[in-house]
C-alpha angles and dihedrals in degrees: 000000000000091000091056092048090051092051091050094051091047090051091049093051091048092052089047093052089048097048098044096067090040090051091048092050093047091048092048091049091051091048090051089054095050119085117265095245138115118326095005091057091050092048091052091052093048094046093046091050092049102041103033111067092189091062093052091046091049092049092050091045092052091050091047092049091050089054092046092050092050090048093049091049091051092049092049090049091050090048092051092048092049091050092050090048091051091051091049090049092049091049091049091049089049093051091047090052093049091048090051091049091050092050092048091047091051091049091049093049093046091049093049091048087068135240094261090052092048090052093052108033135053118195148122134263116237137181127226107254097185143322129250106256093213094041110045091180092061124079133184117223128200098243129075147163092317087064094051098263116145133182115274091031116147115247123209137180142177131262122173088350090302127117117240141172116264107171145281136288112255102184142341143214123194092273107018140046133202114226125199109211120222094247091067115106091233092059120102136166138168109248141180125217117230119284093350125098089223115121130193142166116272114210134182120245106193111247092346126086121291115259133216114210133192097034109144120246089245094057113125096232123151137179110274095030115141117244122212136178111267129235089240090068113115092205112027126062113243121260101035111143111244104172146280131292110256101177139011120197124187116232118256129218112345096352113131100190140060122252106226124183121203132196109215117243092221114053105229093209092057101047115126106146118046132184114214115201107225101180099052092245128253124293 
C-alpha cells in the first residue's frame, strides 16, 4: 500500500514539474500576442521581474551604479573644493609673508636713514625698476606722482648703513620716476668740503670721478675730506653726504681755483633702494 502511495506522489510531482514550464511558456506566448497596453503591460513587467533573475540583477546593478556615480561626483567635487581652498590658503600665506617682509624692510630702511634724517625729511622708499639702455646714469624707479614725487626732488640711498646723495628726479609719471644719478655730466649740486666753509659746484664726469669746481686756491682741502651738500643749494637739503675727496690738484698758470676730485659715497652702479625726499627738506 505504501509502495502505491509513493508511486502516486512521484507521478504527481513529475507531472507538476512538466506542466509548470509548459504553462509558463504558454502564458509568456499569450502575453507576447496581447497588445502592450494597460493591465497587460503591467503584468508583463511584474512577471518578467519575478521570473527572470537577470532582469532583477540588472535593475539592482543600474540602481547601484547610479548611486556610485553620484558618490564619485560628490567626492570629485569635494576634492576640487579642497584643492582650491589649499591654493587660497597658500596664496594668503604668501601675501602675509610678503607683507611682513615689506614692513620689516621699511622699518630697517627708516632706522638706517637715521633719526635726524627722519625728523627733517619726509619721503618715500622706491626700488630701481630698470636702467635706461642708452643712458646708464639714469634709472627708473617704481614710484611716481601718485606717491608725492615731483621733478627736482633729491634722491638718497644707503651705503654701509650711511645715508648718501644719489641724484635728482628728472621727470615723473603717475607710477614711475626717472632719476638722474650724480655721475652724469648733466648733474650739478652746491657742496661744502669737510670742516671748511668753502663751497663749490659738484659736477658729474661720466665714469670718471666727480669734480668740484670754483674752490679757491687757498681752500683748506685735503684728500679724504668729507663732502656734503651746502646750504646754498636750491634743490638739495644741506648736510647730505656726497662722498670723499680723492685727489686735489693745484691750478696751473692763470687758474684761480683748485681741481678737486670726489669719489661718491653711494656707488651709482649698485643702487637698488632709493629714498626720494618729497617735502624739499629743511633749510
